[in-house]
C-alpha positions as CSV (number, residue, x, y, z in Angstrom):
1,P,-2.9,55.5,-18.6
2,A,-1.5,58.3,-16.4
3,K,2.2,57.9,-17.4
4,Q,3.4,61.1,-19.0
5,D,6.1,61.7,-21.7
6,L,6.3,65.5,-22.2
7,M,8.9,65.1,-24.9
8,N,6.4,63.1,-27.1
9,T,3.1,65.1,-27.0
10,L,0.4,65.0,-29.6
11,A,2.2,62.3,-31.5
12,P,0.6,60.6,-34.4
13,P,0.0,56.7,-34.3
14,S,3.2,54.8,-34.3
15,A,4.5,51.3,-33.3
16,A,5.2,52.5,-29.8
17,H,1.8,54.2,-29.5
18,P,-0.7,52.7,-31.8
19,L,-3.3,55.5,-31.3
20,G,-0.8,58.2,-30.6
21,T,-0.3,60.4,-27.5
22,D,-2.3,63.1,-26.0
23,H,-1.1,66.7,-25.0
24,L,0.8,65.3,-22.0
25,G,2.4,62.5,-23.8
26,R,0.0,59.8,-22.4
27,D,-0.7,56.8,-24.5
28,M,-4.2,57.1,-26.0
29,L,-4.7,53.3,-26.3
30,A,-4.1,52.8,-22.6
31,R,-6.3,55.7,-21.7
32,L,-9.2,54.6,-24.0
33,A,-9.0,51.0,-22.8
34,Y,-9.1,52.2,-19.1
35,G,-12.0,54.5,-20.0
36,A,-13.8,51.5,-21.6
37,R,-13.5,49.5,-18.5
38,L,-14.6,52.5,-16.3
39,S,-17.6,53.4,-18.4
40,L,-18.9,49.9,-19.1
41,S,-18.3,48.6,-15.4
42,L,-20.0,51.7,-13.9
43,A,-22.9,51.7,-16.4
44,G,-23.3,47.9,-15.9
45,F,-23.4,48.3,-12.1
46,C,-26.0,51.1,-12.3
47,V,-28.3,49.1,-14.6
48,A,-28.0,46.0,-12.3
49,A,-28.9,48.0,-9.3
50,A,-31.8,49.6,-11.3
51,M,-33.0,46.2,-12.3
52,L,-32.8,44.7,-8.8
53,G,-34.3,47.7,-7.0
54,G,-37.0,48.7,-9.7
55,G,-37.9,45.1,-10.5
56,L,-38.5,44.2,-6.9
57,L,-40.5,47.3,-6.2
58,G,-42.5,46.8,-9.3
59,L,-43.4,43.2,-8.3
60,L,-44.3,44.3,-4.8
61,A,-46.5,47.1,-6.2
62,A,-48.3,44.6,-8.6
63,A,-48.7,42.0,-5.9
64,F,-50.0,44.5,-3.2
65,P,-52.3,46.9,-5.1
66,G,-53.2,48.8,-1.9
67,V,-50.9,50.8,0.4
68,V,-47.7,49.4,-1.1
69,D,-48.8,50.3,-4.7
70,R,-49.7,53.8,-3.7
71,A,-46.3,54.3,-1.8
72,V,-44.5,53.1,-4.9
73,A,-46.5,55.4,-7.1
74,I,-45.6,58.4,-4.9
75,L,-41.9,57.5,-5.0
76,T,-42.0,57.1,-8.7
77,A,-43.7,60.5,-9.1
78,A,-41.2,62.2,-6.9
79,I,-38.3,60.9,-8.9
80,L,-40.0,61.8,-12.3
81,A,-40.5,65.3,-11.0
82,L,-37.0,66.1,-12.0
83,P,-35.5,65.4,-15.5
84,G,-33.0,62.5,-15.3
85,L,-29.9,64.5,-16.2
86,L,-30.8,67.2,-13.8
87,L,-31.2,64.7,-10.9
88,I,-27.8,63.2,-11.7
89,L,-26.3,66.7,-11.7
90,L,-27.8,67.5,-8.3
91,L,-26.4,64.2,-6.8
92,S,-23.0,64.7,-8.4
93,A,-22.9,68.3,-7.1
94,L,-23.0,66.8,-3.6
95,A,-19.9,64.8,-4.2
96,P,-18.0,66.2,-7.3
97,G,-16.2,63.5,-9.2
98,Q,-17.3,60.7,-6.9
99,A,-18.4,57.5,-8.6
100,W,-21.1,56.6,-6.0
101,A,-23.0,59.9,-6.7
102,L,-23.0,59.3,-10.4
103,A,-24.1,55.7,-10.0
104,L,-26.9,56.6,-7.5
105,G,-28.3,59.2,-10.0
106,I,-28.1,56.9,-13.0
107,A,-29.6,54.0,-11.1
108,L,-32.5,56.0,-9.9
109,T,-33.4,57.4,-13.3
110,S,-33.0,54.0,-14.9
111,G,-34.8,52.2,-12.0
112,V,-38.0,54.3,-12.4
113,E,-38.5,53.1,-16.1
114,I,-37.8,49.5,-15.0
115,L,-40.2,49.8,-12.1
116,R,-43.0,51.2,-14.1
117,F,-42.6,48.4,-16.8
118,T,-42.4,45.6,-14.2
119,R,-45.4,46.9,-12.2
120,A,-47.6,47.2,-15.4
121,T,-46.5,43.8,-16.8
122,A,-46.7,41.9,-13.6
123,R,-50.1,43.3,-12.7
124,T,-51.5,42.2,-16.0
125,V,-50.1,38.7,-15.6
126,L,-51.2,38.3,-12.0
127,T,-54.8,39.2,-12.9
128,S,-54.9,36.7,-15.8
129,P,-57.1,33.6,-15.8
130,S,-54.0,31.3,-15.9
131,V,-52.7,32.7,-12.6
132,E,-56.2,32.4,-11.1
133,A,-56.2,28.8,-12.1
134,S,-52.8,28.2,-10.6
135,R,-53.9,29.7,-7.3
136,M,-57.1,27.6,-7.2
137,L,-54.9,24.5,-7.7
138,G,-52.9,25.4,-4.7
139,F,-49.7,26.7,-6.3
140,G,-47.7,29.1,-4.3
141,T,-46.2,32.5,-5.0
142,A,-42.8,31.2,-6.1
143,Y,-44.4,28.9,-8.7
144,I,-46.6,31.7,-10.0
145,L,-43.5,34.1,-10.4
146,R,-41.4,31.4,-12.0
147,T,-44.0,30.0,-14.4
148,H,-46.2,33.0,-15.3
149,V,-44.5,36.3,-14.4
150,W,-40.8,35.7,-15.3
151,P,-41.5,34.5,-18.9
152,A,-43.4,37.7,-19.5
153,L,-40.6,39.9,-18.1
154,H,-37.1,38.4,-19.0
155,R,-37.0,39.3,-22.6
156,P,-38.2,42.9,-22.2
157,L,-35.9,43.4,-19.2
158,A,-33.0,42.2,-21.2
159,T,-33.9,44.8,-23.8
160,L,-34.2,47.5,-21.2
161,A,-31.0,46.5,-19.7
162,A,-29.1,47.0,-23.0
163,F,-30.8,50.3,-23.6
164,G,-30.1,51.3,-19.9
165,I,-26.3,50.6,-20.3
166,A,-26.2,52.7,-23.4
167,T,-28.0,55.5,-21.8
168,A,-25.7,55.4,-18.8
169,I,-22.6,55.5,-20.9
170,V,-23.9,58.7,-22.8
171,A,-24.9,60.2,-19.5
172,L,-21.4,59.6,-18.0
173,A,-19.7,61.0,-21.2
174,T,-22.1,64.0,-21.1
175,L,-21.3,64.7,-17.5
176,G,-17.6,64.3,-18.1
177,F,-17.6,66.6,-21.0
178,I,-19.2,69.4,-19.1
179,G,-17.0,68.8,-16.1
180,A,-19.7,67.5,-13.7
181,G,-18.6,63.8,-13.9
182,F,-15.2,62.3,-13.7
183,R,-12.5,64.9,-14.0
184,P,-9.0,64.8,-15.4
185,P,-6.7,62.9,-15.0
186,T,-9.3,60.2,-14.8
187,P,-9.4,58.6,-18.4
188,E,-13.1,58.8,-18.9
189,W,-14.4,59.2,-22.5
190,G,-16.3,62.3,-22.1
191,A,-13.7,64.0,-20.0
192,M,-11.1,63.0,-22.5
193,T,-13.0,64.6,-25.3
194,A,-13.3,67.8,-23.5
195,E,-9.7,67.7,-22.4
196,L,-8.5,67.3,-26.1
197,M,-10.9,69.9,-27.5
198,P,-8.1,72.7,-27.5
199,Y,-5.9,70.5,-29.7
200,W,-8.4,69.6,-32.5
201,R,-6.4,71.5,-35.1
202,E,-3.0,70.1,-34.3
203,A,-4.2,66.5,-33.7
204,P,-7.8,66.0,-34.9
205,W,-7.4,62.2,-34.7
206,L,-7.1,62.4,-31.0
207,I,-10.5,64.0,-30.2
208,L,-12.2,61.6,-32.7
209,Q,-11.1,58.5,-30.8
210,P,-13.1,58.8,-27.6
211,A,-16.1,60.3,-29.6
212,L,-16.0,57.3,-32.0
213,L,-15.8,54.8,-29.1
214,I,-18.8,56.3,-27.5
215,A,-20.8,56.1,-30.7
216,V,-19.7,52.6,-31.6
217,T,-20.4,51.3,-28.0
218,V,-23.9,52.9,-27.9
219,L,-24.6,51.6,-31.4
220,G,-23.5,48.0,-30.4
221,L,-25.7,48.1,-27.3
222,H,-28.7,49.2,-29.3
223,L,-28.2,46.4,-31.8
224,L,-27.8,44.0,-28.9
225,A,-31.2,45.3,-27.4
226,G,-32.9,44.6,-30.7
227,E,-31.5,41.0,-30.7
228,A,-32.6,40.5,-27.1
229,D,-36.2,41.6,-28.0
230,R,-36.5,38.9,-30.7
């Protein structure tokens, strides 16, 4: 994706370059494919971390409604005190262009929503008559979580995961576009869109490619979220 051919810049689609070349003669198909791997893998990692951390904290808060629940509530309020994008910008400012800073910011903002949903749902299930009956019959915590709590959580969490990945991809593209995320020459979709903006008159098909990929990917994830919720 970084290989340059300065004698073949802003080339239209051809057999050698199916999607054309950018202003430095780099193959757009290779850069878009690398950007897809980067965006999807980082967004998936962020949502997986948010699911693990937020889900566990939500279960702990629901299971221990005293000090643990209050501590989790304070942590949630502290994170929600800042808008999600602003929190990501603050963390990315500490380490410009570093993947871990972007991942931490996105995971925190996604994890709060998962935490709140998990805590509310698990608390409702754990106070239900069926769980009380299971406890009276001597069933342990593992059985209650597997039989009562998990069936109420897994479908909504799958939906939240699909929406979370779509939101993370949009956040990464937004940060890349304004120069606060991955920076050139890293082939990230948002950064590529900003990098190609000056050439929209000479080669409008180039700037449309990363923008359309972002739109199609987010739309596909939203449709997947709808299927997961059925």
